[in-house]
KOLGU-4560 file (N, C-alpha, C; in nm, 3 decimals, padded with zeros to 5 digits):
<recs>
<n_xx: 09.531 n_yy: -09.037 n_zz: 19.131 ca_xx: 09.446 ca_yy: -09.142 ca_zz: 19.172 c_xx: 09.354 c_yy: -09.107 c_zz: 19.290 mol: A seq: 1 type: MET>
<n_xx: 09.422 n_yy: -09.041 n_zz: 19.379 ca_xx: 09.358 ca_yy: -08.993 ca_zz: 19.504 c_xx: 09.230 c_yy: -08.902 c_zz: 19.469 mol: A seq: 2 type: GLY>
<n_xx: 09.255 n_yy: -08.817 n_zz: 19.382 ca_xx: 09.144 ca_yy: -08.721 ca_zz: 19.362 c_xx: 09.021 c_yy: -08.789 c_zz: 19.292 mol: A seq: 3 type: SER>
<n_xx: 09.055 n_yy: -08.895 n_zz: 19.202 ca_xx: 08.961 ca_yy: -08.969 ca_zz: 19.133 c_xx: 08.866 c_yy: -09.044 c_zz: 19.240 mol: A seq: 4 type: ALA>
<n_xx: 08.948 n_yy: -09.093 n_zz: 19.347 ca_xx: 08.867 ca_yy: -09.173 ca_zz: 19.450 c_xx: 08.787 c_yy: -09.077 c_zz: 19.540 mol: A seq: 5 type: ASN>
<n_xx: 08.843 n_yy: -08.967 n_zz: 19.554 ca_xx: 08.764 ca_yy: -08.864 ca_zz: 19.624 c_xx: 08.640 c_yy: -08.814 c_zz: 19.573 mol: A seq: 6 type: ALA>
<n_xx: 08.654 n_yy: -08.803 n_zz: 19.427 ca_xx: 08.534 ca_yy: -08.752 ca_zz: 19.353 c_xx: 08.432 c_yy: -08.866 c_zz: 19.353 mol: A seq: 7 type: ARG>
<n_xx: 08.469 n_yy: -08.993 n_zz: 19.337 ca_xx: 08.375 ca_yy: -09.111 ca_zz: 19.346 c_xx: 08.302 c_yy: -09.114 c_zz: 19.478 mol: A seq: 8 type: LEU>
<n_xx: 08.395 n_yy: -09.124 n_zz: 19.578 ca_xx: 08.328 ca_yy: -09.104 ca_zz: 19.712 c_xx: 08.221 c_yy: -08.994 c_zz: 19.726 mol: A seq: 9 type: ASP>
<n_xx: 08.263 n_yy: -08.877 n_zz: 19.670 ca_xx: 08.187 ca_yy: -08.759 ca_zz: 19.700 c_xx: 08.054 c_yy: -08.788 c_zz: 19.611 mol: A seq: 10 type: SER>
<n_xx: 08.052 n_yy: -08.838 n_zz: 19.495 ca_xx: 07.940 ca_yy: -08.858 ca_zz: 19.416 c_xx: 07.856 c_yy: -08.975 c_zz: 19.498 mol: A seq: 11 type: ALA>
<n_xx: 07.920 n_yy: -09.068 n_zz: 19.527 ca_xx: 07.825 ca_yy: -09.178 ca_zz: 19.600 c_xx: 07.759 c_yy: -09.115 c_zz: 19.712 mol: A seq: 12 type: LEU>
<n_xx: 07.841 n_yy: -09.040 n_zz: 19.787 ca_xx: 07.780 ca_yy: -08.984 ca_zz: 19.919 c_xx: 07.663 c_yy: -08.893 c_zz: 19.888 mol: A seq: 13 type: ASP>
<n_xx: 07.679 n_yy: -08.812 n_zz: 19.777 ca_xx: 07.564 ca_yy: -08.727 ca_zz: 19.739 c_xx: 07.446 c_yy: -08.801 c_zz: 19.691 mol: A seq: 14 type: SER>
<n_xx: 07.448 n_yy: -08.903 n_zz: 19.623 ca_xx: 07.354 ca_yy: -08.983 ca_zz: 19.581 c_xx: 07.276 c_yy: -09.062 c_zz: 19.699 mol: A seq: 15 type: ARG>
<n_xx: 07.352 n_yy: -09.098 n_zz: 19.794 ca_xx: 07.300 ca_yy: -09.151 ca_zz: 19.931 c_xx: 07.225 c_yy: -09.057 c_zz: 19.995 mol: A seq: 16 type: THR>
<n_xx: 07.269 n_yy: -08.929 n_zz: 20.001 ca_xx: 07.198 ca_yy: -08.830 ca_zz: 20.071 c_xx: 07.081 c_yy: -08.799 c_zz: 20.004 mol: A seq: 17 type: GLN>
<n_xx: 07.069 n_yy: -08.791 n_zz: 19.874 ca_xx: 06.958 ca_yy: -08.758 ca_zz: 19.773 c_xx: 06.858 c_yy: -08.875 c_zz: 19.800 mol: A seq: 18 type: THR>
<n_xx: 06.902 n_yy: -08.998 n_zz: 19.807 ca_xx: 06.791 ca_yy: -09.113 ca_zz: 19.835 c_xx: 06.735 c_yy: -09.100 c_zz: 19.968 mol: A seq: 19 type: ARG>
<n_xx: 06.817 n_yy: -09.069 n_zz: 20.065 ca_xx: 06.762 ca_yy: -09.047 ca_zz: 20.196 c_xx: 06.673 c_yy: -08.939 c_zz: 20.211 mol: A seq: 20 type: LEU>
<n_xx: 06.687 n_yy: -08.823 n_zz: 20.148 ca_xx: 06.598 ca_yy: -08.706 ca_zz: 20.144 c_xx: 06.480 c_yy: -08.736 c_zz: 20.079 mol: A seq: 21 type: LEU>
<n_xx: 06.489 n_yy: -08.817 n_zz: 19.954 ca_xx: 06.369 ca_yy: -08.843 ca_zz: 19.890 c_xx: 06.281 c_yy: -08.958 c_zz: 19.984 mol: A seq: 22 type: MET>
<n_xx: 06.354 n_yy: -09.045 n_zz: 20.048 ca_xx: 06.277 ca_yy: -09.138 ca_zz: 20.118 c_xx: 06.209 c_yy: -09.078 c_zz: 20.239 mol: A seq: 23 type: ARG>
<n_xx: 06.277 n_yy: -08.978 n_zz: 20.297 ca_xx: 06.217 ca_yy: -08.906 ca_zz: 20.413 c_xx: 06.104 c_yy: -08.820 c_zz: 20.354 mol: A seq: 24 type: SER>
<n_xx: 06.112 n_yy: -08.764 n_zz: 20.236 ca_xx: 06.010 ca_yy: -08.671 ca_zz: 20.187 c_xx: 05.893 c_yy: -08.767 c_zz: 20.150 mol: A seq: 25 type: GLY>
<n_xx: 05.910 n_yy: -08.882 n_zz: 20.112 ca_xx: 05.802 ca_yy: -08.993 ca_zz: 20.080 c_xx: 05.738 c_yy: -09.025 c_zz: 20.227 mol: A seq: 26 type: VAL>
<n_xx: 05.809 n_yy: -09.044 n_zz: 20.315 ca_xx: 05.765 ca_yy: -09.074 ca_zz: 20.453 c_xx: 05.679 c_yy: -08.969 c_zz: 20.516 mol: A seq: 27 type: ALA>
<n_xx: 05.735 n_yy: -08.839 n_zz: 20.496 ca_xx: 05.655 ca_yy: -08.733 ca_zz: 20.544 c_xx: 05.522 c_yy: -08.713 c_zz: 20.459 mol: A seq: 28 type: VAL>
<n_xx: 05.515 n_yy: -08.735 n_zz: 20.342 ca_xx: 05.422 ca_yy: -08.740 ca_zz: 20.240 c_xx: 05.319 c_yy: -08.823 c_zz: 20.271 mol: A seq: 29 type: HIS>
<n_xx: 05.353 n_yy: -08.945 n_zz: 20.327 ca_xx: 05.245 ca_yy: -09.049 ca_zz: 20.347 c_xx: 05.218 c_yy: -09.074 c_zz: 20.496 mol: A seq: 30 type: HIS>
<n_xx: 05.236 n_yy: -08.982 n_zz: 20.580 ca_xx: 05.210 ca_yy: -08.978 ca_zz: 20.723 c_xx: 05.051 c_yy: -09.009 c_zz: 20.737 mol: A seq: 31 type: THR>
<n_xx: 04.978 n_yy: -08.923 n_zz: 20.656 ca_xx: 04.831 ca_yy: -08.947 ca_zz: 20.670 c_xx: 04.791 c_yy: -09.081 c_zz: 20.638 mol: A seq: 32 type: THR>
<n_xx: 04.848 n_yy: -09.144 n_zz: 20.534 ca_xx: 04.821 ca_yy: -09.294 ca_zz: 20.505 c_xx: 04.861 c_yy: -09.388 c_zz: 20.600 mol: A seq: 33 type: LEU>
<n_xx: 04.992 n_yy: -09.347 n_zz: 20.669 ca_xx: 05.020 ca_yy: -09.434 ca_zz: 20.772 c_xx: 04.926 c_yy: -09.419 c_zz: 20.898 mol: A seq: 34 type: ASP>
<n_xx: 04.883 n_yy: -09.316 n_zz: 20.932 ca_xx: 04.779 ca_yy: -09.279 ca_zz: 21.045 c_xx: 04.660 c_yy: -09.373 c_zz: 21.007 mol: A seq: 35 type: ARG>
<n_xx: 04.615 n_yy: -09.356 n_zz: 20.887 ca_xx: 04.498 ca_yy: -09.427 ca_zz: 20.857 c_xx: 04.498 c_yy: -09.572 c_zz: 20.865 mol: A seq: 36 type: PHE>
<n_xx: 04.620 n_yy: -09.631 n_zz: 20.811 ca_xx: 04.649 ca_yy: -09.772 ca_zz: 20.835 c_xx: 04.639 c_yy: -09.812 c_zz: 20.975 mol: A seq: 37 type: ILE>
<n_xx: 04.725 n_yy: -09.737 n_zz: 21.050 ca_xx: 04.713 ca_yy: -09.765 ca_zz: 21.197 c_xx: 04.583 c_yy: -09.761 c_zz: 21.265 mol: A seq: 38 type: ASN>
<n_xx: 04.491 n_yy: -09.654 n_zz: 21.231 ca_xx: 04.361 ca_yy: -09.662 ca_zz: 21.282 c_xx: 04.286 c_yy: -09.781 c_zz: 21.235 mol: A seq: 39 type: PHE>
<n_xx: 04.298 n_yy: -09.823 n_zz: 21.116 ca_xx: 04.237 ca_yy: -09.938 ca_zz: 21.066 c_xx: 04.269 c_yy: -10.068 c_zz: 21.131 mol: A seq: 40 type: ALA>
<n_xx: 04.408 n_yy: -10.074 n_zz: 21.149 ca_xx: 04.464 ca_yy: -10.206 ca_zz: 21.233 c_xx: 04.398 c_yy: -10.202 c_zz: 21.373 mol: A seq: 41 type: GLU>
<n_xx: 04.395 n_yy: -10.089 n_zz: 21.432 ca_xx: 04.351 ca_yy: -10.072 ca_zz: 21.569 c_xx: 04.204 c_yy: -10.130 c_zz: 21.582 mol: A seq: 42 type: CYS>
<n_xx: 04.119 n_yy: -10.065 n_zz: 21.476 ca_xx: 03.974 ca_yy: -10.115 ca_zz: 21.462 c_xx: 03.964 c_yy: -10.262 c_zz: 21.441 mol: A seq: 43 type: CYS>
<n_xx: 04.053 n_yy: -10.321 n_zz: 21.348 ca_xx: 04.053 ca_yy: -10.455 ca_zz: 21.330 c_xx: 04.090 c_yy: -10.534 c_zz: 21.456 mol: A seq: 44 type: VAL>
<n_xx: 04.190 n_yy: -10.494 n_zz: 21.524 ca_xx: 04.231 ca_yy: -10.563 ca_zz: 21.642 c_xx: 04.113 c_yy: -10.547 c_zz: 21.748 mol: A seq: 45 type: GLU>
<n_xx: 04.057 n_yy: -10.429 n_zz: 21.769 ca_xx: 03.950 ca_yy: -10.423 ca_zz: 21.875 c_xx: 03.829 c_yy: -10.515 c_zz: 21.834 mol: A seq: 46 type: ALA>
<n_xx: 03.797 n_yy: -10.526 n_zz: 21.705 ca_xx: 03.686 ca_yy: -10.612 ca_zz: 21.668 c_xx: 03.714 c_yy: -10.750 c_zz: 21.700 mol: A seq: 47 type: GLY>
<n_xx: 03.845 n_yy: -10.800 n_zz: 21.673 ca_xx: 03.876 ca_yy: -10.937 ca_zz: 21.695 c_xx: 03.873 c_yy: -10.961 c_zz: 21.841 mol: A seq: 48 type: VAL>
<n_xx: 03.923 n_yy: -10.875 n_zz: 21.924 ca_xx: 03.935 ca_yy: -10.888 ca_zz: 22.067 c_xx: 03.776 c_yy: -10.894 c_zz: 22.124 mol: A seq: 49 type: GLN>
<n_xx: 03.698 n_yy: -10.810 n_zz: 22.076 ca_xx: 03.549 ca_yy: -10.830 ca_zz: 22.107 c_xx: 03.491 c_yy: -10.948 c_zz: 22.076 mol: A seq: 50 type: ARG>
<n_xx: 03.507 n_yy: -11.009 n_zz: 21.954 ca_xx: 03.465 ca_yy: -11.135 ca_zz: 21.902 c_xx: 03.507 c_yy: -11.229 c_zz: 21.996 mol: A seq: 51 type: SER>
<n_xx: 03.642 n_yy: -11.245 n_zz: 22.018 ca_xx: 03.698 ca_yy: -11.357 ca_zz: 22.117 c_xx: 03.629 c_yy: -11.349 c_zz: 22.255 mol: A seq: 52 type: PHE>
<n_xx: 03.604 n_yy: -11.214 n_zz: 22.307 ca_xx: 03.538 ca_yy: -11.200 ca_zz: 22.428 c_xx: 03.386 c_yy: -11.253 c_zz: 22.418 mol: A seq: 53 type: GLY>
<n_xx: 03.317 n_yy: -11.224 n_zz: 22.318 ca_xx: 03.182 ca_yy: -11.283 ca_zz: 22.291 c_xx: 03.190 c_yy: -11.444 c_zz: 22.274 mol: A seq: 54 type: LEU>
<n_xx: 03.273 n_yy: -11.480 n_zz: 22.210 ca_xx: 03.286 ca_yy: -11.639 ca_zz: 22.213 c_xx: 03.308 c_yy: -11.705 c_zz: 22.329 mol: A seq: 55 type: ILE>
<n_xx: 03.400 n_yy: -11.639 n_zz: 22.418 ca_xx: 03.441 ca_yy: -11.699 ca_zz: 22.545 c_xx: 03.305 c_yy: -11.673 c_zz: 22.633 mol: A seq: 56 type: ALA>
<n_xx: 03.245 n_yy: -11.570 n_zz: 22.630 ca_xx: 03.128 ca_yy: -11.550 ca_zz: 22.715 c_xx: 03.026 c_yy: -11.654 c_zz: 22.669 mol: A seq: 57 type: TRP>
<n_xx: 03.015 n_yy: -11.679 n_zz: 22.546 ca_xx: 02.903 ca_yy: -11.774 ca_zz: 22.503 c_xx: 02.915 c_yy: -11.915 c_zz: 22.534 mol: A seq: 58 type: GLY>
<n_xx: 03.051 n_yy: -11.954 n_zz: 22.538 ca_xx: 03.107 ca_yy: -12.084 ca_zz: 22.577 c_xx: 03.071 c_yy: -12.078 c_zz: 22.723 mol: A seq: 59 type: LEU>
<n_xx: 03.107 n_yy: -11.998 n_zz: 22.808 ca_xx: 03.086 ca_yy: -11.999 ca_zz: 22.948 c_xx: 02.928 c_yy: -12.011 c_zz: 22.987 mol: A seq: 60 type: ALA>
<n_xx: 02.851 n_yy: -11.938 n_zz: 22.910 ca_xx: 02.688 ca_yy: -11.941 ca_zz: 22.942 c_xx: 02.659 c_yy: -12.094 c_zz: 22.894 mol: A seq: 61 type: VAL>
<n_xx: 02.704 n_yy: -12.128 n_zz: 22.805 ca_xx: 02.656 ca_yy: -12.262 ca_zz: 22.728 c_xx: 02.701 c_yy: -12.379 c_zz: 22.836 mol: A seq: 62 type: SER>
<n_xx: 02.818 n_yy: -12.358 n_zz: 22.887 ca_xx: 02.858 ca_yy: -12.472 ca_zz: 22.976 c_xx: 02.781 c_yy: -12.456 c_zz: 23.111 mol: A seq: 63 type: THR>
<n_xx: 02.754 n_yy: -12.338 n_zz: 23.153 ca_xx: 02.684 ca_yy: -12.328 ca_zz: 23.284 c_xx: 02.529 c_yy: -12.373 c_zz: 23.257 mol: A seq: 64 type: ALA>
<n_xx: 02.475 n_yy: -12.353 n_zz: 23.154 ca_xx: 02.339 ca_yy: -12.394 ca_zz: 23.117 c_xx: 02.332 c_yy: -12.550 c_zz: 23.114 mol: A seq: 65 type: CYS>
<n_xx: 02.439 n_yy: -12.601 n_zz: 23.049 ca_xx: 02.445 ca_yy: -12.750 ca_zz: 23.043 c_xx: 02.466 c_yy: -12.820 c_zz: 23.181 mol: A seq: 66 type: SER>
<n_xx: 02.535 n_yy: -12.752 n_zz: 23.260 ca_xx: 02.558 ca_yy: -12.812 ca_zz: 23.402 c_xx: 02.435 c_yy: -12.791 c_zz: 23.488 mol: A seq: 67 type: GLU>
<n_xx: 02.372 n_yy: -12.682 n_zz: 23.455 ca_xx: 02.238 ca_yy: -12.680 ca_zz: 23.538 c_xx: 02.142 c_yy: -12.764 c_zz: 23.491 mol: A seq: 68 type: THR>
<n_xx: 02.117 n_yy: -12.797 n_zz: 23.365 ca_xx: 02.030 ca_yy: -12.883 ca_zz: 23.314 c_xx: 02.061 c_yy: -13.016 c_zz: 23.359 mol: A seq: 69 type: ALA>
<n_xx: 02.186 n_yy: -13.058 n_zz: 23.360 ca_xx: 02.227 ca_yy: -13.188 ca_zz: 23.413 c_xx: 02.204 c_yy: -13.206 c_zz: 23.565 mol: A seq: 70 type: LEU>
<n_xx: 02.212 n_yy: -13.108 n_zz: 23.626 ca_xx: 02.193 ca_yy: -13.106 ca_zz: 23.787 c_xx: 02.051 c_yy: -13.121 c_zz: 23.820 mol: A seq: 71 type: HIS>
<n_xx: 01.962 n_yy: -13.054 n_zz: 23.736 ca_xx: 01.825 ca_yy: -13.042 ca_zz: 23.766 c_xx: 01.768 c_yy: -13.179 c_zz: 23.706 mol: A seq: 72 type: GLU>
<n_xx: 01.842 n_yy: -13.241 n_zz: 23.615 ca_xx: 01.797 ca_yy: -13.387 ca_zz: 23.562 c_xx: 01.820 c_yy: -13.492 c_zz: 23.665 mol: A seq: 73 type: GLY>
<n_xx: 01.928 n_yy: -13.481 n_zz: 23.739 ca_xx: 01.949 ca_yy: -13.578 ca_zz: 23.841 c_xx: 01.868 c_yy: -13.565 c_zz: 23.964 mol: A seq: 74 type: THR>
<n_xx: 01.814 n_yy: -13.452 n_zz: 23.983 ca_xx: 01.731 ca_yy: -13.434 ca_zz: 24.108 c_xx: 01.586 c_yy: -13.479 c_zz: 24.086 mol: A seq: 75 type: GLN>
<n_xx: 01.541 n_yy: -13.489 n_zz: 23.973 ca_xx: 01.397 ca_yy: -13.537 ca_zz: 23.956 c_xx: 01.384 c_yy: -13.673 c_zz: 23.969 mol: A seq: 76 type: ARG>
</recs>
């Protein structure tokens, strides 16, 4: 019974090692794809940050213009 368990453990261990090797092979094979995805994510993030910056700037300018117009209107 002991040798049967040892063989089963050995078979399961070799399957696990094979799966790990295959997964690492796939990971190595797809590093270019991963780099491309990371690059695309960075570009999107930079675009979103730039857009939020422009929106904030536009709101600040709009508010300043409105306050200036109100101030000039009260002085006339």
